[in-house]
N, C-alpha and C positions, 0 to 999 in steps of 0.2 A: 302484590300478594301472590304467592306461589300456589298454583292449583295442584293438589296432591295427585289427582287422577292423571293430569298431563305429565307430571313429573314421573309417575310410575310407568306410564306408557313409554316415555322417552328413555327410561332406564332399560326397557325391554326391547327397544327398537334400534337397529343400526341404520344410519343414514344410507339410503340407496338400496335397502334390502328388498323393496318392491311390494310391500304389503300396505302401502299408505291408503289404498282404496278398499282392499279386501277386509281389513280389520273393522273400519267403521261400518261397512256393509253388513258384516256379520252381526255387529251390535244392533243395527237397525232391524235386521231380519229376526233376531232373537226377541226383541221387544214386540215385533209385529205378530209373530206366530204364538207367542206366550207358551213356550214348551214347559213341560213339567220335568222331563228327564232329557238331558243333553249329554251326548258323548263326544269327546274330542280325542282323536288319535294323533299325537304329536303336539306336545305343549310348546308354548311360546307366547309372543305378544297377543296372539289371537285368543289365548285363554282369558286374558284380562278383558278383551273386548266382549267375549261371550258372557263373562261374569257381570260386566257393566250393563249389558243388554238384559240379563236376568234381573239385576237390581232395578232397572227402569221398569221392566214388566211387572215386578212384584209391587212396586209403588203404585203403578197405574191400576193394577188389579185391586189393591186395597181401596183406592179412591172409588173405583167402579162398584165395589161391594157396598160401600157406604151409600152410594147414590141409589142402587137398586133396593137396598133395605130402607131407604127413606131417611137415613141419617144426614145426608147432604142433599141440598136442592140444586139440581142442574138438569132442567127439563130437556134441553137439546141433546145433552149427552145421554140422558136416560132413554131418549127415543131411539137411539141406535144400538143400545146394549141388549144382548141376549139375556133372558132371565137367569140362565144358569151361572151368570157372573156372580150371583149371590149365594150359590149353593155351598161351595167348599172354599176353604182357605187355599190360597195359591202358594205352594211351598216348592219352588223349583230347585233342581240340583244339577251340578255339572260333574260328570265323571271324566277324568283326564287320564289317558293311558300313555305313558312314555317311560322308557327304560333309561333315560338320560345317557344314552350311549353316543350321541352325535356331538363332537366337540364344537365349541364356538357358538352354540345356540343359547337362547335365554331360558331353556326349559327348566334348568335347575334353580331359577330365581323367581318363577311365577308364584310359588306358594308364599314366599315372603312378601311379594307385592300384593297379593290378595289379602294377606293378613293385615298389612299396613292400611289397606283401604276398607277394612271391615267386611270383606266379601268371602272370607274363608269358611263361613258357616254354610255356604252353598257348594263348596268345592270338596270333592273326594279325589285325591291324587293316587293313581295306581301305578307305582313305579315297577312296571313289568314290561316284558316284550309282549305285544298284543297276541302274537301267535302262540304264546305259552299259556294263555288263558284257556280254561276248560269250558266245555259247553254249559256245565252247571253254573259256572261263574257268570257267563254271559247271560244265561237265563235269569239269574238273580237280579239283573238290572231292571227287569220288567220291560214293558213297551217303550220304545225310544221315539221321542217326538222330534228331535233334531240331532243330526250327526254331522260332525265336521272332520273331514279327513285331510290331513296335511302332513303326511309322512310317507317315505318310501317311494317306490317306483310305480310304473304303470301296472306291473304284475302284482305289486303289493296292494294297490288300490282295488284291483279286480278281486283279490283274496279278501280284503276288508269288506267289500260289498257282498260277496258271496256269504260271508259269515253274518253280517249285520242286517242286510236288507230284509230277511224274513222276520227280524225282530223289530223292524220299524213299524210304529203304530199306523193304522189307517189315517191318511191325511198328513203323515209325518214327512219330513224333508231331510235329504242327505245333501251336503254341500262338499264339493271337492275343489281344490285349488288347481290352477293352471290347466284348463281344458285345451289349450293350444300349445304347440311346441315349434321351435325354430329348427329347421333342418335344411339339407340340400336336396334339390330335386333336379332331374334331368329333363330339359325342355327342348322342343324342336321348333325352329322358325319355319316360315313359309317355303324356304328352299330345302327343307329337310335336314338342315345342319343342327346338330345337338350341342347344347352347352349346359353347364352346371350352374344353377342359380340358388340363392338363399330364399327360403320361403317360410312363412308361419302357417302351419296347417293344423287341422283338428288332430288331437291325439288318437291313437288306436282305440282307446277306451271310449272316447266321445263318439267315434264312428259306430262302434259296436252298440252302444246304448241307444243311439238314434235309430239304428236298425230295429232293435227290440221294441222301442217305444212306438214305431210305425206299425207294428203288427196289431191286428184287431184284438181288443180285450187285453192289451198289455198291462193295464192297470197302473200306468205311471205316465208322468209328464217329464220331459227333458228340456232344460233351458240353459244355454251356454251364453254367458256374458263376457264379451271380449274387451280388452283394453288395447285398442288398435295402435297406440303410440308405443307399445312395448313388444319385445320379442321374447322376454322371459317374465316369469311371475305374471302371466297374462290371465286376468279375469277369474271368474268363478263358474262352476258347473253345478246346477241344481237339479236334483231328482226328487220328485214328489210322488208319494204313493197315494193312489185314489182311495177315498173313503167310500163306504157302502152307499151313502146318500148321493154320490156323484155318478151313479150308473146311468147309462143312456135310457131315456124314457121311451124311446121308440117312435115318438111323434115327429112329424116333419117340422122344419123351421117355420114354414108358412102357417101350419096349424097352431103352433105354440104362440106365434105373434098374434094371431087372431084371438086366441084364448086370453091373451093379455090385454086385448082391446086396442092394439096398435093398428094404425091405418097406414096407407101409402105402400111403398114397395115391400114385398114380402119375399124377395129373392135372397137366398143365402149368398154370402160372399164366396167367390171362387178364387182362392189365394194361390193354389198350385198351378203348374202348367197343365194345359188340356191333356186329358188322358188319351193315349193312343187307342183308337177304336179297335175292339177285338174283331178280327176278320171272320166272316161267316164261312161255312163249309163250301158254299158256292164260289166265293171269292178265292179260297185256297185251291179249289178244283180248277178254276180258270187259270190260276197261276201255273199249275202243273201242266195243263194243256199247252199254254203258251210256251213254257220252257221246253216241252217236248218237241213242239213244231218250230222252234227257233233254228233247228239244225236242218240244212237243206236235204241231207240224205234221208232223215226221218220223214220229212214232208213227201219226198219222192216215194218212199216205201208205203206211207200211209195212203197216198193217192192211188197207188197200184192196188192195195187191198180194198179200198172203197169201190174202185171200178170193177174188180173181179176178185172175190175171195178165193184164196188159193193156199197151197202149202208154202212153207218158206222156200223150198227149192224152186217151186213154180214162180214165185214172186221174183226171186233172184235171177232166174233165167230170162224172164220177160224184161227185166231192167238191165240185164248184162252186168249184174253186180255179184261180187264174190259172196260165197255162203257165209263167211265170217261177218262181213259188213251187214248183210241182210239180217242175220240172227241178232246182231247187236242192236240194230235199229228197231226190230220187232220187240225186243225185250224192253227197250225204253218206252215204246208206244204202249205196250201192255201195262207198264207201271203207271203211266199217266192215265190209264183207263180208256184209251182211244181204240184199241183193238183187243180182241179176245180169241182164245183158242177154241176151235170146234173139232168135231170128229174128223171133218174133211180138211182142216187146215186153219188158216187165219181169216177172221171176218171183222168188219168194223163194229165198234160198240156204240150204237147210236144214242143210248141213254145218257152218255156223258154230256151231250150237248144240251139236253133238257135240264140236267143238273146245274150246269154252269151258266146258263143263260139268265140274264137279269130279269127279275120279276117285279111287277108293280101291282100292288094290291088295288082292287077296285074301290073307288071312293063310295061312301054311303050316299044314298039318294039325297038330293038337296032338301034340307029341312031347316027348321028353326032351332036355335040353341036352347035347350031346356032351361027354364029359369030356376027350378028347384035343384039344389046342389046334388042330391042323391041321384036324380035322373040324369043330371048333367054329367056326373061322374061316369055312369054307364055309357052315355053317349060318347064321352071323350075316350074311354077305354077302347071302344070300337074304332074311333077315329084314328087313334095313334097307331093302329095296325098298318096305316099307309106308310109308315116309316120303318126302314130296316134297322134292327137293333145295332147300336154302336156306330152306325154310319153317320158321318157329319154332313149337315146340310147348311148352306148359306140361307139367309132369310128369304131371298128371292125364290129359292127352290121350295122352301116351306110354304110360302104363299101360293105357289103353283099347285102344290098338292092339296091345299086346303080350300082353294077357290071354288072347286066343284061342289063343296059341301055347303059353304055359306060365304057370301061376299065380304062379310066382316072378318077378314083373315086376322086382323090385329087382335080381336077379341078371342078368337080360337087359339092363337099363339099364346096369349096371356093365360087363358084357362089351362092349357096343356102344361105350361111351365109351373103355374101355381099348384096344380095337382101332382107335380113332379113326374108326370108322364113323359115330358120332354125336359132335357137339361139345356141350359144356354150359357155361353161364355164367349166373349170377344166376337160377337156377331154370328156365331155358329150354333146350331141346334143339333141335338142327337137324342136318340131314344135309349135310355139306360138299359 
C-alpha cells in the first residue's frame, strides 16, 4: 500500500540533494517546540516536513488538552503536562516566503503537495521576494516561534536575521542550513613549507554568532549540528532567544544544589580551558624592570647611577660612554621606573623595588574552623587573602599556605572552593 506522505516527499526530493537528515530533524523539532507561528524563507521539501511537524504537534496538543480537561485518563502523561495545555486551542500556521525564481527547485510544487495531504489549512504561501516585504507586513505576522532559513547567501542570511530576530518571540528558535562550508586553506608544516588543502570550516556567520553569544547577557544560545560525513549541505545551525524566566538567578551552583537537597560534590563543571590569570601590577612592573636590565649597557648605566647620582654627562664621562648611548640608556631606565630626574641630575628610584617585590600575606593566627556557616564565611574571606588574585597554585602550594591556619588543610580547601572563594580545575587553584 502506498504511503501518501512518503510519496509526496519523494516527489519533492531529488536523490542526493543532501537534505535527508535536515528535513526529518525539522519535523521533529517542530513537534517538540509546538510553535504557533512558523516562518520559512525558501520553499521546498522542508516545507512539507514543517507542515508534517505541525500536524503531529496539533494532534498531540489535542490529546493533551483532553487529558488535562479530564476527557481522557492518562495519569503518567498528565503528570508531565503544564496546566496551560488546556487553556487555548492550538492552531499553528506556516508562512512560506519564496518568489519561485530559482529554477530546478521544488518550491513551485509544495502547495499542491500540501493540498493533497490535507495540510494546506496551515499554509500561507507568500510568493514574493523577502526583501520586498515592508516592515508593516512583517509586523503583521506577530511574534515568531520558529524560523527556518534556507535561501540565499551568507550575506542574505545575515540580512534575514537582522530583519527577523527582533520579531522572534522569547523562547523562539531560528534554524539555518549549512553552518559549515568547504574551502581551501593554506597550511604550513613543521619545516615552514606551505601547501593548499581542502577543509570544512565554520561559516563566517557561525563564527560571528558564536562571538556574539559568548558576550555576557547576549540573550541567546547557539548550537551547530554537523554532518561530518559531508562537505556540502552540512548540518543545522540553531539560534534560540532566551525567555524572561531564563534569566540568571545570581546564586552559585553550590548554593542551588544545596537548596534542591542534593548531596555529594557541589563543584560546577569546568568545560573550557583554564583562563589565563590576569597579571597583577607588581608582575607587570617586574617584567618592565627585567626587560630594561636585560641590556648590558643599561645595567652599566644603572649601576653608575646607583653608586653616584649624577648628570647624564657625568655618568657618560665616568663610564667612557658616548652622550648618545648614555641618554638612550637613561631614557629606557626611566621608562621602566628604575631612575628618576632630579634638579642635580639622575638618581635611582628605590620605590620600584618595593612595588615589584613579591608579597606574602601573613596567615591568621592558628584557630579552629567555625562550625556555623555565617562565621565560617567571614573566617574564609579573611583566609583567602593569603592568595594573590588570579595566580594559579598547585595543591601542594595551597596546603603550605593553609597549614599555618589549621592542620586540616583538606577541609579548608573544600570550604574555600564551596564558597567560591577559590576556583579549582585540573589540580590547580586560583582566587577569582
